[in-house]
C-alpha positions in Angstrom: 0.0 0.0 0.1 1.3 3.3 -1.2 2.2 5.7 1.8 0.1 9.0 2.0 2.9 10.5 3.6 6.2 9.9 5.2 7.4 11.6 8.6 9.5 10.2 11.4 11.2 13.5 12.8 9.5 13.5 16.3 9.3 11.1 19.1 5.6 10.4 18.9 6.0 9.0 15.1 3.3 6.4 14.6 4.3 2.8 15.4 7.9 4.0 16.2 8.7 3.6 12.5 6.9 6.8 10.8 3.5 8.7 9.9 2.5 7.4 6.6 -1.5 7.7 6.7 -3.8 10.7 5.9 -2.6 12.6 9.0 0.3 12.5 11.2 0.4 12.0 15.0 1.3 15.8 15.4 -2.0 16.4 13.5 -0.7 17.7 10.1 -2.3 16.3 7.0 -0.4 14.3 4.4 -0.5 17.2 2.1 1.1 19.5 4.9 3.8 17.1 5.0 4.2 16.7 1.2 4.4 20.6 1.3 7.0 20.7 4.0 9.1 18.1 1.9 8.9 20.5 -1.1 9.9 23.4 0.9 12.8 21.5 2.4 13.6 20.5 -1.3 13.5 24.1 -2.5 15.7 25.2 0.4 18.3 22.4 -0.9 18.2 23.8 -4.4 18.5 27.4 -2.9 21.8 25.9 -1.3 22.9 24.4 -4.6 22.4 28.0 -6.3 24.5 29.5 -3.8 27.8 27.3 -4.5 30.1 29.8 -6.4 27.8 32.6 -5.8 28.5 33.1 -1.9 29.3 37.1 -2.5 25.4 37.2 -3.6 23.9 36.0 -0.5 22.3 38.4 1.5 20.9 38.8 5.1 17.6 38.7 3.6 18.3 35.3 2.2 19.9 34.0 5.3 16.6 35.0 7.2 14.6 33.1 4.6 16.6 29.9 4.8 16.0 30.4 9.0 12.2 30.9 8.4 11.9 27.8 6.0 13.8 25.4 8.2 12.0 26.6 11.2 8.7 26.3 9.6 9.1 22.5 9.2 9.7 22.0 13.0 6.9 19.7 14.6 3.9 21.5 15.6 4.9 24.9 14.1 2.7 25.1 10.7 -0.2 23.4 9.9 -1.5 25.8 7.0 -0.9 24.8 3.4 -1.4 28.2 2.0 1.4 29.8 4.0 3.7 26.9 3.0 2.9 27.5 -0.7 3.8 31.3 -0.3 6.8 30.3 1.5 8.0 27.9 -1.4 7.0 30.5 -3.9 9.4 33.0 -1.9 12.3 30.7 -2.0 11.8 30.0 -5.8 11.6 33.6 -6.4 15.0 34.2 -4.4 16.6 31.5 -6.4 15.8 32.9 -9.7 17.1 36.2 -8.5 20.4 34.5 -7.4 21.0 32.4 -10.8 18.7 33.8 -13.1 20.6 32.4 -16.4 20.3 28.7 -14.8 16.5 28.7 -15.6 17.3 28.9 -19.5 20.5 27.2 -19.4 21.0 23.6 -20.7 23.8 22.6 -18.7 23.4 19.9 -16.0 25.1 21.4 -13.1 21.8 20.8 -11.1 21.6 24.5 -9.7 18.3 25.2 -11.0 17.0 21.9 -9.5 15.3 21.3 -6.2 16.0 18.1 -4.2 13.2 15.2 -4.2 12.8 14.6 -0.6 11.2 11.2 -1.5 14.7 9.8 -2.4 16.1 10.5 1.0 13.4 8.6 2.9 13.9 5.5 0.5 17.6 5.6 0.3 20.2 3.3 2.3 19.1 3.3 5.8 22.6 4.5 7.2 22.7 7.3 4.6 19.3 8.3 5.7 20.0 8.3 9.4 22.8 10.4 8.9 21.4 12.9 6.6 18.2 12.9 8.9 20.4 13.7 11.9 21.7 16.7 9.7 18.5 17.8 8.6 16.6 17.6 11.7 19.5 19.2 13.7 19.5 22.3 11.6 15.9 22.8 11.7 16.1 23.0 15.5 19.3 24.9 15.2 17.4 27.4 12.9 14.7 28.2 15.6 17.8 29.4 17.8 19.3 31.6 15.2 15.9 32.8 14.4 15.3 34.1 17.6 18.7 35.7 18.1 18.3 37.2 14.9 15.0 38.8 15.9 17.1 40.6 18.7 19.6 41.7 16.1 22.2 39.0 16.6 23.6 37.0 13.8 26.8 35.2 12.9 28.1 34.7 9.5 29.6 31.1 10.5 26.3 30.0 11.5 24.5 31.3 8.3 27.2 29.9 6.0 26.8 26.2 7.7 23.0 26.3 6.9 24.0 26.1 3.3 26.5 23.6 3.6 24.6 21.4 5.5 21.5 21.6 3.2 23.9 20.9 0.2 25.3 17.8 1.8 21.6 16.5 2.2 21.0 16.6 -1.4 24.3 15.0 -2.4 23.3 11.4 -3.7 26.8 10.1 -3.8 28.0 11.1 -0.5 28.7 8.2 2.1 29.2 7.8 5.9 32.6 9.1 5.7 31.4 12.4 4.5 28.3 12.7 6.2 29.2 11.8 9.9 31.9 14.9 10.2 28.9 17.0 9.1 26.7 15.4 11.8 29.1 16.4 14.3 29.6 19.5 12.8 25.9 20.2 13.4 26.8 20.1 17.1 29.8 22.5 16.9 27.8 25.2 15.3 24.7 24.8 17.3 26.9 25.5 20.3 28.0 28.8 18.9 24.4 29.3 18.1 23.2 28.7 21.7 26.1 31.0 22.9 24.7 33.6 20.5 21.0 33.1 21.6 22.1 33.5 25.2 24.0 36.4 24.6 21.0 38.2 22.8 18.7 37.3 25.5 20.9 38.3 28.6 22.3 41.6 26.8 18.7 42.6 25.8 16.7 41.3 29.1 19.5 41.0 31.7 20.8 37.9 33.5 18.1 35.6 34.9 17.7 35.7 38.5 15.9 32.9 40.8 12.3 33.7 40.6 9.1 31.8 42.0 6.3 32.0 39.7 2.6 31.4 41.0 0.4 29.2 39.2 -2.9 31.0 40.2 -4.7 32.8 37.5 -6.3 36.1 39.0 -9.6 37.4 38.1 -10.1 39.7 35.2 -9.1 39.6 31.6 -5.9 37.8 30.6 -3.6 36.5 27.6 -1.9 33.6 27.6 1.5 33.6 25.6 3.2 30.6 24.7 6.2 29.5 22.8 9.9 30.8 23.1 10.2 34.2 21.7 11.2 36.8 24.5 10.6 39.6 22.1 7.1 38.9 21.3 6.3 38.6 25.3 8.1 42.1 25.7 6.1 43.8 22.8 2.8 42.2 24.2 3.8 43.6 27.8 4.4 47.0 26.2 1.0 47.1 24.3 -0.9 45.8 27.4 0.5 48.4 30.1 -2.6 49.9 31.9 -5.1 48.2 30.1 -6.3 46.1 33.0 -5.1 42.8 31.3 -2.8 40.2 33.0 -0.3 38.2 31.2 0.5 34.4 31.8 3.3 32.4 30.3 2.7 29.2 29.2 4.9 26.0 28.4 8.5 27.2 27.4 7.7 30.8 28.0 8.0 30.1 31.8 11.6 31.3 31.9 10.5 34.8 31.0 9.7 35.6 34.6 13.4 35.4 35.5 14.7 38.0 33.3 15.0 41.4 34.8 13.9 43.4 31.9 10.7 41.4 31.8 10.1 41.0 35.5 9.6 45.0 35.8 6.4 44.4 34.1 3.7 44.3 37.1 1.1 42.6 34.9 3.3 39.6 34.0 1.5 37.5 36.6 2.3 34.1 36.6 2.2 30.8 34.5 -0.9 29.2 33.2 -1.2 25.3 33.1 1.5 22.8 32.4 3.5 21.4 29.3 2.5 22.0 25.8 0.8 18.5 25.0 -2.0 19.2 27.5 -3.1 22.4 25.8 -6.3 21.1 24.1 -7.5 19.9 27.7 -6.1 23.3 29.4 -7.4 25.6 26.8 -11.0 24.2 26.8 -13.2 27.1 27.0 -11.1 29.4 28.9 -12.0 33.1 29.0 -9.0 34.5 27.6 -6.7 34.9 24.5 -4.0 32.8 23.6 -0.9 33.9 21.5 1.4 31.4 19.8 4.8 32.6 19.1 6.7 29.4 18.1 6.2 25.8 17.9 4.1 23.7 20.3 1.0 24.5 18.6 -1.4 21.5 18.7 -4.3 21.3 16.3 -6.7 23.8 17.9 -10.4 22.6 19.0 -13.6 24.6 18.3 -14.0 25.3 22.0 -11.1 27.9 22.0 -10.4 28.4 18.1 -11.9 31.9 18.3 -9.4 33.0 21.2 -6.2 31.9 19.5 -3.9 34.2 17.6 -0.6 33.3 15.8 2.7 35.3 14.9 6.1 34.7 13.4 6.2 31.3 11.5 3.4 29.6 13.5 0.5 29.5 11.3 -2.8 27.4 11.4 -5.9 27.5 8.9 -8.5 30.3 9.8 -6.8 31.4 12.9 -6.0 35.2 12.9 -2.3 35.8 12.4 -0.2 38.9 13.7 2.0 39.8 11.0 5.4 41.7 10.9 3.7 45.1 12.2 3.4 43.2 15.6 0.1 45.0 16.3 -1.6 42.9 19.0 -4.8 44.8 19.1 -6.9 41.9 17.8 -5.5 39.8 21.0 -6.0 42.7 23.3 -9.7 43.3 22.2 -10.5 39.4 22.5 -9.1 39.4 26.0 -11.1 42.2 26.9 -14.5 40.9 25.3 -14.0 37.6 27.0 -13.3 39.1 30.5 -11.2 36.5 32.1 -12.4 34.6 35.1 -14.8 36.3 37.8 -12.7 35.0 40.5 -9.1 33.8 41.3 -8.4 30.2 39.8 -6.0 28.2 42.0 -4.3 26.1 39.7 -1.7 23.5 40.5 1.3 21.5 38.5 0.9 18.0 37.7 2.1 17.0 41.5 -0.3 19.4 43.3 2.4 22.3 43.6 0.9 25.7 43.5 4.1 27.6 42.3 7.3 26.8 40.4 10.7 28.5 40.3 13.0 29.4 37.5 16.1 31.5 36.7 19.0 29.2 37.5 21.0 30.1 34.4 24.6 29.7 34.1 25.1 33.3 35.4 23.2 32.5 38.5 24.5 29.0 39.2 28.4 30.2 38.6 27.8 33.2 40.9 27.6 30.8 43.8 30.1 28.4 42.3 32.4 28.4 45.5 29.2 27.4 47.5 28.6 24.7 45.2 32.1 23.6 45.2 32.3 23.7 48.8 29.3 21.6 49.3 30.6 18.9 46.9 34.0 18.7 48.8 32.0 18.8 52.3 29.9 15.6 50.8 27.0 17.5 51.2 26.1 17.3 47.3 27.3 13.9 45.9 25.8 14.0 42.5 24.4 16.2 39.7 21.4 15.0 37.6 20.6 17.2 34.5 17.0 15.9 33.9 15.4 17.8 31.2 14.3 18.1 27.4 10.9 17.9 25.6 7.8 16.7 27.1 5.3 14.8 25.1 2.2 12.5 25.5 3.7 9.1 24.9 3.1 6.5 27.6 6.2 6.5 29.8 7.1 9.9 30.3 6.2 9.4 34.0 9.6 7.8 34.3 11.0 11.4 34.6 8.7 12.3 37.4 9.6 9.1 39.2 13.4 9.5 38.7 13.4 13.0 40.2 11.3 11.8 43.2 13.8 8.7 43.9 16.8 10.9 43.4 18.9 10.9 46.2 18.6 13.5 48.8 22.0 14.7 48.3 21.8 15.1 44.8 20.9 18.3 42.5 18.3 18.2 39.8 19.3 20.4 37.1 16.6 20.9 34.6 15.6 22.8 31.3 12.9 22.9 28.5 9.2 21.7 28.9 10.1 18.2 30.2 10.5 20.0 33.8 6.8 20.2 33.9 6.9 16.5 35.0 8.3 17.4 38.3 9.0 21.2 38.6 6.2 21.9 41.1 7.6 19.4 43.6 9.3 20.4 47.0 12.3 18.7 47.2 14.0 21.1 49.9 17.5 22.4 49.8 21.2 21.3 50.1 23.4 24.0 51.8 21.1 26.8 51.1 20.8 25.6 47.4 17.5 24.2 46.2 17.5 20.6 44.9 15.5 21.4 41.8 17.3 24.2 39.7 15.4 25.2 36.4 17.8 26.6 33.9 15.5 27.8 31.3 14.2 27.1 27.9 15.6 24.1 25.6 18.3 26.4 24.3 19.5 27.0 27.8 21.2 23.7 27.7 23.9 26.1 26.8 23.8 27.1 30.7 23.9 23.4 31.6 27.3 23.0 29.5 28.8 26.1 31.0 28.3 24.9 34.6 29.6 21.6 33.6 32.8 22.9 32.2 33.4 25.4 35.1 33.0 22.5 37.6 35.5 20.2 35.6 37.7 23.1 35.5 37.2 23.7 39.4 38.0 20.1 40.1 40.7 19.6 37.5 39.1 16.9 35.8 37.3 15.8 32.5 33.5 16.6 32.2 32.9 12.8 32.1 34.6 12.4 35.4 32.4 14.7 37.2 29.2 13.7 39.5 27.0 14.5 36.8 24.7 12.5 34.6 22.4 13.6 32.0 19.0 11.8 31.6 17.1 13.5 28.8 13.7 13.4 27.2 13.2 14.4 23.6 10.3 15.3 21.2 11.2 17.3 18.2 14.3 18.6 16.4 15.8 21.1 18.9 16.3 18.4 21.2 18.2 16.7 18.2 20.6 19.6 17.6 21.4 19.8 21.4 22.3 16.2 21.6 24.6 16.6 18.9 26.3 19.3 20.6 26.7 17.1 23.7 28.3 14.5 21.4 30.5 17.0 19.8 31.6 18.1 23.1 32.3 14.4 23.9 30.0 14.1 26.5 29.2 10.2 27.3 26.8 7.8 29.1 23.7 10.1 28.2 20.5 8.4 29.1 17.7 9.3 26.3 13.9 8.4 26.3 11.2 7.6 26.5 12.1 6.0 23.0 15.1 6.2 20.9 15.0 8.3 17.4 13.3 6.3 14.9 15.6 7.9 12.3 18.8 6.6 13.7 19.8 3.3 11.9 21.2 0.2 13.9 24.5 0.9 12.3 24.6 4.5 13.3 23.0 3.7 16.9 25.8 1.1 17.4 28.5 3.9 16.3 26.9 6.2 19.0 26.8 3.4 21.9 30.2 2.4 21.2 31.7 5.8 21.2 29.6 7.9 23.4 27.9 5.5 25.6 24.6 6.5 24.4 21.8 4.6 26.3 18.0 4.1 26.1 16.4 4.9 29.8 15.1 1.7 31.6 13.5 2.1 35.1 14.3 5.0 37.4 15.5 2.7 40.3 18.0 0.9 37.9 19.1 4.0 36.0 19.9 5.8 39.2 21.8 2.6 40.6 23.7 2.5 37.4 24.5 6.4 37.2 25.8 6.6 40.7 28.2 3.8 40.4 29.6 4.9 36.9 
């Protein structure tokens, strides 16, 4: 039976093999999947056209590549019409770059886009390595996009996107040529996360530990979800003195820790839990919802009239806020809906009424002496980095149980939306330090890396010799580029789950196991015992 589509880029892919029917697990249709493949093929065609024409590449072209890659991340764009417009924009750009190629009879291939179906059906090891490259640069493009919104770009990063896209389109490249590029994705993504960290902290200040309430106060309110801090800042500015409260959702939670955003008194708290619960948590809420990046699930009729999108996020028949960033429709909807008539005392999944965030590398390293002393005294015996993407697949309660069962003399570092499995737990403190430290969004894996390197230097050892273990959850492509960064840095014995990526072939997996000790999660009890005795 012929596949209607093929997509295996996220953790929840159907049957742990690939979505092939009329609709993917994420909710996108087979036609949307086809258009996303066409869009990717057009980007590869654009990369081919830049070869030998590097001097003609513009900032606008670089931004178009970011937008195109970001658009194809899971749970970003469900709108066929916007995908078609973006494909046309890429084609127009390519024609301007190499106008003569479209009337030339030479077979150089510059005017040819790449047929993605040939990738999905090629040798499984080649497909695996190219998928790692493709999904990795999709995730990295999101980080580069957020940095560029704040005015931060890097030519090295921009050039690498073309290099990686070109490599994906090379039919005769084997594992010897592709594997170095896989690791280069990790190297360049490290620089990309550093750039975004610089952009965020320069613009909004160094995050500070902040306790965030989960109560939703009575009156009009707007929920903002996603990752883009610039959109939040603009929304806060436009809602000043309008009697509207702003609540973060999902990966926007760490925004509460930035000094320049904390100063807005109507940034009140956090709504709900992780992204995959939104269809239940947003059901008939009397407030407006603004999506700034991925994590959009198919919108239900009970709240469709109060959903708004911006940036690359798009959904059919949903109002989109364009480049002018006029959030008037969102504000007006919030005022009309009116909010709750009395305070709503909500909780996290474990019953907690508040969560804490803001433990970036700037904060943790500012008390490095305290941390080092606690380790030397034996108060802190182990660090666990338990973080990554959350999702709905059965088995993700593993991360809740892992944290609950972690020894009382251990610190839990966390980041990304996977923390919602346990961030409302009260595990107490060690030497004045909280046992759970939320380091921020998924891109703030950079903070964890900075802390790990600083500790290794303090104890004059290799990072792999630290009493530090990484237990990661993954869902989409930003987790892929972070994993590749960790592998590039030589970090070993990472545990990953709830399942291993479908797009990693047995041979590539064996390479990762033999060279990096990559391991699937088992049970909290077994893994804690194993990691404490590594």
